[in-house]
N, C-alpha and C positions, 0 to 999 in steps of 0.2 A: 215383455208382456204384446200378446195380439189384442186388438186394440177391439176387434168384433166380442172378445170376452169381455168387454166392460160397457156399464151402465150409461155411460156417457155419450156411447158411439150410437150414431143414427144410422141401421142397418137400408132404411131406406135411399139417404143420399149419399151414405157409404164416406159420412165422414163423422169427426168428431162435433159434439154439439157446443163445448169451448172453445173450439180453435185451432187446438192445441196439434201441434207433429208429433208423429213416432217415428222417430229413422231407426233402421234395422243395424245402420254399422257407425262406428264412434266416428270414422270421418266426417260422415254426412250430419253427425248430430254437430260435431265442431262447426261445419259450415252454417248449418242452420243457427248455431249461438252467436257465430260472428255477422251474419245477416239481420237477422231478425232479434237475436237476444235471448240469451237462458231461458228468460219466460216463454218463450212460445212453445219448446219443448215439456211434451207430457210429462207431469209429476211421475209416474209409474214407468217411466223410460229406464232400462239397466245404464244408463249413459250420463246421464242430468245430473246426478251427484257428482261424480268425476270431472265434470264440465266447470258444475259451480267449484268446488273447490280448487281447480286448479286456475280461477278466473283472478286476475290480481297480484297474483304472487310471481316474484323475481325468481328467475332461473337463476340459480347458481351455479358459476361453473369450478369443475374439479381441483385444487390447489396445482397438482401437477399440469393442468390446463390454461391455466390464468396466464398472461403475461406479465412478463418482469416487470417494475414500478420503471418511470424512465429517469435516466439518471441524469 
């Protein structure tokens, strides 16, 4: 979403009235979430839900990639 289309965007000061950020790239959104937390990202941002769903999950390796147990 473009911020200028949002009712919460201040055209004069060119900023969000709620203090949210709207990163254009996923990598930038991840960095913002790591530094400022996911709540700093605009709820209308395309990447916010993806970041929220990924947080707190353990990434599991495929069985063929796992190391064998110590014998």
